[in-house]
C-alpha positions as CSV (number, residue, x, y, z in Angstrom):
1,M,114.9,136.8,78.2
2,S,112.9,134.4,76.0
3,E,115.6,132.4,74.3
4,K,116.3,128.9,75.5
5,M,119.3,128.4,77.7
6,I,121.3,125.2,78.1
7,R,121.0,123.4,81.4
8,I,124.4,122.4,82.7
9,G,123.5,121.2,86.2
10,K,120.9,121.0,88.9
11,I,121.4,122.3,92.4
12,T,120.5,119.4,94.6
13,N,121.7,120.5,98.0
14,C,123.9,122.7,100.2
15,H,127.3,122.0,101.5
16,G,128.4,123.5,104.8
17,V,127.2,126.8,106.3
18,K,128.8,129.4,104.0
19,G,126.4,129.1,101.0
20,E,128.2,126.5,99.0
21,L,125.9,124.6,96.6
22,V,126.0,120.9,95.5
23,L,125.5,120.8,91.7
24,Q,124.6,117.6,89.9
25,P,126.3,118.0,86.5
26,L,124.2,117.5,83.3
27,T,127.3,117.3,81.1
28,D,129.8,114.6,80.3
29,N,132.8,116.7,81.2
30,N,133.0,118.2,84.7
31,R,136.2,120.1,83.8
32,R,134.0,122.5,81.9
33,F,132.9,124.0,85.2
34,K,136.4,125.1,86.1
35,K,136.3,128.0,83.6
36,L,132.8,129.0,84.4
37,K,132.5,132.6,85.5
38,Q,129.0,133.6,84.5
39,A,125.8,131.5,84.4
40,L,122.1,131.8,84.8
41,L,119.6,130.3,87.3
42,E,116.5,129.0,85.7
43,L,113.8,130.1,88.2
44,P,110.5,128.1,88.7
45,S,108.7,131.0,87.0
46,G,110.7,130.2,83.8
47,R,112.7,133.4,84.1
48,Y,116.5,133.4,84.2
49,E,118.7,135.3,86.6
50,D,122.3,136.1,85.9
51,V,124.8,134.9,88.5
52,T,128.5,135.2,89.0
53,V,130.5,132.0,89.8
54,V,133.0,132.6,92.6
55,S,134.5,129.1,92.9
56,V,134.1,125.6,91.6
57,R,135.5,122.3,92.8
58,E,134.8,118.7,92.2
59,H,133.3,116.6,95.0
60,K,132.7,112.9,94.3
61,E,130.5,112.9,91.2
62,N,129.1,116.3,91.9
63,I,130.4,119.9,91.7
64,L,130.6,122.3,94.7
65,L,129.8,125.8,93.6
66,T,129.9,129.2,95.2
67,L,127.9,132.0,93.7
68,A,128.3,135.7,94.4
69,G,125.8,136.9,96.9
70,I,125.0,133.5,98.4
71,T,126.9,133.6,101.7
72,D,125.0,131.4,104.1
73,R,123.1,128.1,104.2
74,N,119.7,129.7,104.3
75,Q,120.3,131.5,101.0
76,A,121.6,128.4,99.5
77,E,118.6,126.3,100.6
78,R,116.3,128.5,98.5
79,L,118.2,127.4,95.4
80,K,117.6,123.6,95.8
81,N,116.2,122.0,92.6
82,I,117.0,125.1,90.5
83,Y,118.9,124.5,87.2
84,L,122.2,126.2,86.4
85,C,122.3,127.3,82.8
86,V,124.5,129.0,80.2
87,R,123.6,130.8,77.0
88,P,124.0,128.7,73.9
89,E,126.8,130.9,72.5
90,D,128.7,130.3,75.8
91,A,128.3,126.6,75.8
92,V,131.4,124.4,75.1
93,K,130.7,121.8,72.5
94,P,133.5,119.6,71.0
95,K,133.6,119.2,67.3
96,G,131.2,116.5,66.1
97,A,129.2,116.6,69.3
98,Y,125.6,117.7,69.7
99,F,123.5,119.1,72.6
100,I,120.5,117.1,73.6
101,Y,118.2,119.9,72.6
102,E,119.6,119.7,69.1
103,I,118.9,116.0,68.8
104,V,115.4,116.0,70.2
105,G,113.0,116.6,67.3
106,L,115.1,115.3,64.5
107,Q,113.4,113.0,62.0
108,V,115.0,109.6,61.8
109,Y,115.6,108.0,58.4
110,E,117.1,104.8,57.1
111,G,117.4,105.5,53.4
112,D,114.1,106.9,52.3
113,T,112.1,105.5,55.2
114,C,111.2,107.8,58.0
115,Y,110.8,105.9,61.3
116,G,109.6,108.9,63.4
117,K,111.4,111.5,65.4
118,V,113.7,111.6,68.4
119,T,111.5,112.4,71.4
120,A,114.1,111.9,74.2
121,V,117.7,111.1,74.9
122,L,118.2,108.6,77.7
123,Q,121.6,108.9,79.5
124,N,121.4,106.2,82.0
125,S,123.7,103.6,80.4
126,S,127.2,103.5,79.0
127,T,125.8,104.6,75.7
128,D,123.1,107.3,75.2
129,L,119.8,106.0,73.7
130,Y,117.6,108.0,71.4
131,E,113.9,107.4,71.9
132,V,112.4,107.3,68.5
133,T,108.6,107.7,68.3
134,G,106.8,106.9,65.1
135,D,103.1,106.7,64.2
136,E,102.7,103.2,65.6
137,S,105.8,102.4,67.6
138,V,108.5,103.6,70.0
139,F,112.0,102.2,69.9
140,Y,115.4,103.0,71.3
141,L,118.4,103.6,69.1
142,P,121.9,103.5,70.5
143,A,123.9,106.7,69.9
144,L,126.8,105.0,68.2
145,K,128.8,106.0,65.1
146,S,128.0,102.6,63.6
147,V,124.3,103.4,63.9
148,V,124.0,107.1,63.5
149,K,125.5,107.8,60.1
150,N,124.8,111.5,59.7
151,I,123.1,114.4,61.5
152,D,121.9,117.4,59.5
153,L,120.6,120.0,61.9
154,E,119.5,122.4,59.1
155,Q,117.3,119.7,57.6
156,G,116.2,118.4,60.9
157,R,117.3,114.9,59.9
158,M,119.2,112.0,61.4
159,D,120.3,109.2,59.0
160,V,120.8,105.8,60.6
161,E,121.6,102.2,60.0
162,I,119.2,100.3,62.2
163,P,120.9,97.2,63.8
164,A,119.5,93.9,62.7
165,G,116.8,92.6,65.0
166,L,116.2,96.0,66.7
167,L,112.7,96.4,65.3
168,D,111.6,92.7,65.5
């Protein structure tokens, strides 16, 4: 399986003795996990393993997850730091939203001027920040509708209006 899967969470710990897993979500909507029946584990080798989701429940800011075949703490311990993924065609994406992997790599333009490309998306504030790397600079662009005017995935282009003073 060589196609790229979408990471939706990272297994960070175990919960209890019956194989329940603590999943740190990598999505902005934890309700998406409620309908999850099939997923994939991204193994350290880079391979993916299909898994069946038996149960899901929210716990604080995390998700508690039970997978078929994982019935005790020892089995669950072996899954720590493994990513839970879905196939792109199974991912839930609201209209007008983009996955991070779709944003990274886009060329950033204001008018006819290309400032570089998006090299990362930082999600550690109230607003995502796009790291834009050019030939001689790196800057951070807020992911706001007032700044990002258009995204064209087919052209690999993001049109923006850079806020005054951002590049000074």
